[in-house]
N, C-alpha and C positions, 0 to 999 in steps of 0.2 A: 403689711409687708411680709409678715410670717406666713400668712395664708397664701400669698402669691408664690413664695418660695416652695411651700408645701405642694401647691398645685403643679408647679413646674416639675418638681421631683417625681410626682405621680405620673405626669404625662411622659417624662423621659423614661421611666421604668416600663410603662406600657409599650412605648415605641420600641425599646430594646427587646422586650419580650416577643413582640410580634415579629420583628426582623429575625431574631434568633430562631423562632419557630418556623418561619418560612424557609430559611436556609437549611434547616435540619430535616424538614419534612420529607424531601425526596429520598434521602438516604435512610431515614427511619422507616419508610414504607417498604424498603427492599430488604427482605430477609433471605439470606443464602444459607441453606442447610449444609452444603458441601464444604470440605476442608479448605479448598482453594478455588478461586474463580477470578476471571478477568473479562472485561468487555472493552474492545477497542474499535475505533473507526477503521474500516478496511482501507480507506484511501490514504489517510495521513498516519495511521498507527497511533493516534492519540488515545490514551487510556481514559475511558469514561467511568469505569468502576473497577475496583480490585479488592480482593481479599486474599491475603497470604500469597500474593502472586509471584513472589520471588523465593518461596520456600521450595526446597528440593522435594519432588514427589515422584512416584512411579507412574509412568504414562500408559502402561499396558498397550493396547492396539492402536492408540492414537499415534504411536511411533510410525505406523505404516504410511502416513502422509509424506514423511521424509523419504521413505523407501520409494514411494511412487514418483516424487518429483525428480529424484536422482535417476530413476529409470527413464523417465520421459526426456531428460536432458542428455542421456547417453545412448539411447536406442531409437530405432524406428518402430512404429507400432506393428508393422508387417513382419518384423524379424521373428524367427521361430527359435524355440529352444526345447530341450528335452528334460523331463523331470528325472532327477537323480535319486538314488537310494537315500543319500544323506538328507536331501531336501524333505523327503517324506518322513523318514524315521526319526529325525531330530525334533519333530513336533511333539511336545509332551501330551500325555493323555489328558483329555478334558479341554484342550485348546481347540478353538474353531478351525475348521479346515474345509477344503473343497473336495476331499477324497481323491486327490490327484494320484495317478498310478505311475509307478516307476516305469520309465520308458515312454510315457505319454508325451506327445508333441503338441505344443500350443504356441500361439503367437504371443508377443509381448502385450498386445492389446487385450487378449483374452485373460491373461494373467493379471493385468492391472485391474480389469473389471472385477474379478473375483476377490482380488486383494482389497479394493476400496468399497465395494458393495457388500460382499459377504464376509469380509475380514478374514480371509483364508491365510492361515499361517504357513501352510505348505507353499502357497503361491509366493509369499514373501521370500521364502528360502530359495525358491527356483530363480526368482528375479535377482536376488543378491548374488548367487553363484554366476548367473549370466553376465551381470554388469561388473562385479568385482573380482570374479574368479573364485572366490570363496566367501563364506559368511564373515570370516574374520577380516578379510581385506575390505569387504563392503562396509563393515562397521567403521573402519578407519575413514572411508569416504564419507560416511554419514557425519562423523564428528567434524571433519574438515568443512563440510557444507554447512553444518549448523553454526560453526564459528564464522563463516563467511556471511551468513544471514544476519548475524549479530547476537547469537546466543552466548551467554556467559556462564550459565549454570547447568549445562547439559552435557551428558556423556552417554552414548549408546553402545551396547555390546552386540546387538543383533537387529535384524531388519523387521521383526514382527512385534516386539514388545514383550516377548517371553520374559518372565520375571528373572531378574538378576540384581543383586545388591548394588552393582556398579552401573546399572542401567537406570538413569534418572534424568529429570528435567524439571522445569517449572511452568506454571501457567503462563507466565509472561513470555518465556522462550517459545512455548508451543504457539502462542498467538503470533509471534514474529514469523515462525515457520509457516503457519496457516496463511498469513497475509502474503507471504512470498509465493506459496503454492497457488493461491487463487488468481495470481496474475497469468497463469498458464491456462489457456482455454480448454485444452483436453482434460486437464485435471478438474476444472470447474464442472465440465459436463459429467464426468464419471461420478463425482461425489454427489451429484444431484439426482442420480437415477434411483428410482424406487425399486428397480430390479434389473437384472441383466441376464441375457441368454447367450450361452456359449454354444457355438456350432459343433457338430460332431467331430471327434478327434479319432486318432487311431486306436483309442481305448474305450471311448464312450459315445453314446448317442447324444443328441442335443440335451443340454441341461439349463435350467433356470434357477437363479438364486435371488433371494429377496434382500433388500437393504436392512441392515441392523439398526438404522437410525429412525426411531419412531417419530421424530419431529416431521418427517417427510410423509408419514403414512396417513392417508385419509380414510382408510377402511375400518378405523376403530372409533369413529365419532360418536357412537352410541354407548360406548363403554365408560365407566367412571374413571378409568385410567387413560383418558384420551390425551395423548401427548402431542398430537398434530399441531403444528404452528404454520399458519398459511404463508408467512414470509420466509420460511426456512428454505435454504438452497444447498444444503450439505452440512457437515463434512464427514466426520468419522467418530465412531464409538470406540470404547475400550473397556476391558474388564479383566482383572485377575483378583484373586482373594486378597493379595497384598495391596494392590492399587485401588481396589474397590471400583465402582462405576465411574467412568470418565467419558467426556464428550467434548470434542471440538466441533463447533457448528458455525454456520454463517447464515445471515438473513438479509433480505433486501426489501425495503419498503419505499416505493416510489423513488428508487435510485439511491437511497440512503442505505449503504451496506455496512453491516456490523459483523464482527467476529467475536464469539464467546468461547471461553475455555472453562470447563468444569472438571475438577479433579477431586478424587477422594469422596465421591458421593455414595451415600447409602440409601436410606428411605426417609421420607418425610414422616412427621408424627401421625399422618393419616394413612401411612403404609404405601405411599406412592413412590415412584422412582425419582429421587431428588435431582438426578442429572438433567431430566427433562423439565421438571417443575422449575428448577433454578434457572435453566436456560431461558425458558419462556418469560420468567419474571425479570431476568436481567435485560432481555431485549425490550420489554415493555418500559422498563426504567429508562433505557437509552432513548427510545423513541419519544417518551414523554418529556424528557428533560433537554434533549438536544435536537438540532435540526440542521439541514443544509440550506443556507441562505445565499442569495446572489448579492455580492458586494458591488460589483461593477459589470456593466455590459461592455462587450467589445465595441470599440469606437467611441466610448465616453471620453469627453475632454477631461484631462487631469490638471493641466496647467498651461500657461503661455510663456514662451521665452523669446528673447530678442536674439536675432541671428546676425552675426557680423558680416559685412560686405554684401548685404542684401539690398534689394530695391526697397524704396519707401513703402510700397504696397504689400510687400511680402516679408518684411523683416520681423514682424510680430507673429510668430509661429504658434498655432495651437498644437499642443501635444496630447495625443490620445492613447488609450490603452489598447494593446494589440489583441487581447482575447478576454473572454468572460472570466471573471473570478468569482467562484463560489467557495464558501468557507463553512466549516463545522463550527457552530456557535451554540452557546447555551440559549434555551428558549427565552430567557428573561433579558438577554443582552440586546441593547439598542445598536443596530448597525450604523446609525448616524454618528455614533461616538467613536467609530473605528477610523483613525486617521492614518494615511499612508506615509511612507518614507519615499521621497522622490529623488532620483539621481539622474542628472542630465549630463551627457557626454561633454567633456572639456572642449573649449575652443570651437563651438559650433559656428561654421561659416558657410556662406552661400558658394556654390549652389547646393540645394538639398532636394532630392526627389521625394514626391509624395510616398508615404508608407515606409520610408527609410527609418531604421532604428536610431533613435536619438537619445535613449536612456532606458531606465527601468524603474518600476514601482514595486514596493514591498509593503504588504500588510502583515502584521504580527498579531495573531489572535490566540490567546492561551498558549503561548510559546510555540505555535505552529506558524511557519512562514508561507505566505502565498505571494508569488511573484509573477510579473509579466513585463514584456518589453513595452517601451513607449515609442510611438511612431509619429512621424510628421503627418499632420492632417492635410497638407497641401504642398505643392511645389514651392520652393524658395528660390527666386531668381537672383543671379548676381547683379549687383548694381552696375548700370551702364557707365556711370561716372568712373567707377574703378576700372572698368574695362578700357574706357577711353584714356584714363591716366596711364594705365599700363602700356597702351598702344603708343602714347606720346613718348613715354620713357624709352620704349624700344626703338622708336623712330629717331630719337635724339642719339641713342647709342649707335645706331646704324650710320647716321650722318657723321657722327664723331669718328667712327672707324673708317669711313670713306675718306673723310678729310685727312686723317692720319696717313692713310695709304697714299693719297695724292701728294701730300707733303713729302713723304718719304721718297717717292719716285722723283720729284723735282730735285731733291737734295742729291740723289744719285746721279742725275743728269748733269747737275752743276759741277760735280767733281770730275766728270769726264772731259770738260773744256780745259785745254792747256794753252796758255798765252806765252809766246816767245818775244 
């Protein structure tokens, strides 16, 4: 008996050890050098990994994505504006710029390109003045927009990310802003460009600018500091001495889109740029541990319900899902274990047309809801007995009313006869 208990204890210990090792393995393999980081699913916003994601940090030029989306939502790309003295001269020495000239006329599209591709601080100022009237007024717009998006630990004082003690955000808030921005097709295109070319203006000949995001660059594949990531589709770099290296990026692998934010990055122990190494590692972690799986096909039968006042042949109605449902799940999760919550409309009664909405279905996976309408798989006809019954009742009512009318008329005629 003692031997059996001892053996059972050993087996239990080994089992617990194995399970704890497996659950810890994925996180233990992911080492992030940077001070703060986050990885989210672009579709749902679900957080897949985070490190100090709610700590206030300086964002540097990653700020410019909010400047860009505010501009896109308030201007036409073909609008033109003129570079002011203040827009150029308020850029501190050492900050990136496009060497815009005072009095230079550019379109909003040109300014957005050099803002997002080349990280031009002078372009950020020009756009802020054009949209908000002044840099200060535009900063107010930025903070209002950030709050609308859902940011709770963000405050911006300028459109470029120029260092200011009161200009801060968090990795989580930046991920929310990036998710919002990537829903705009023009923004998505601009942040994915490896370079941009600006047509001649009244001050310059044609100019070409390269993207500052090395995740997009394929021309350094033979270098030891190769940061290219084949699934990368944007978004924006940032740097100041106080913020260190920053990077908001997005990647798409077979339709599975992720957004990563890296803040406060320096160098790895090997002397490489941590913002790129961390970004690549965090993406590989996401794609290794999570996947997009189909839960249901459009048209799949979910349940069957009985419909009141229906014919015998159609009263048992098959209820189907109106659209395909795909969900973000952990690779180890069994989709067969995911059960839906089904809600059918109250008092379903015939007639019901095929494809009519009769309820809804909800799947909750890791606190994320996936919903779809439920529709009728076929027509439901009203019972002929009920129709006949209603017709008979109506006929009886009509006959009764006619009888009452005739009786009333006879009574009136009887009163008119006078006997002497």
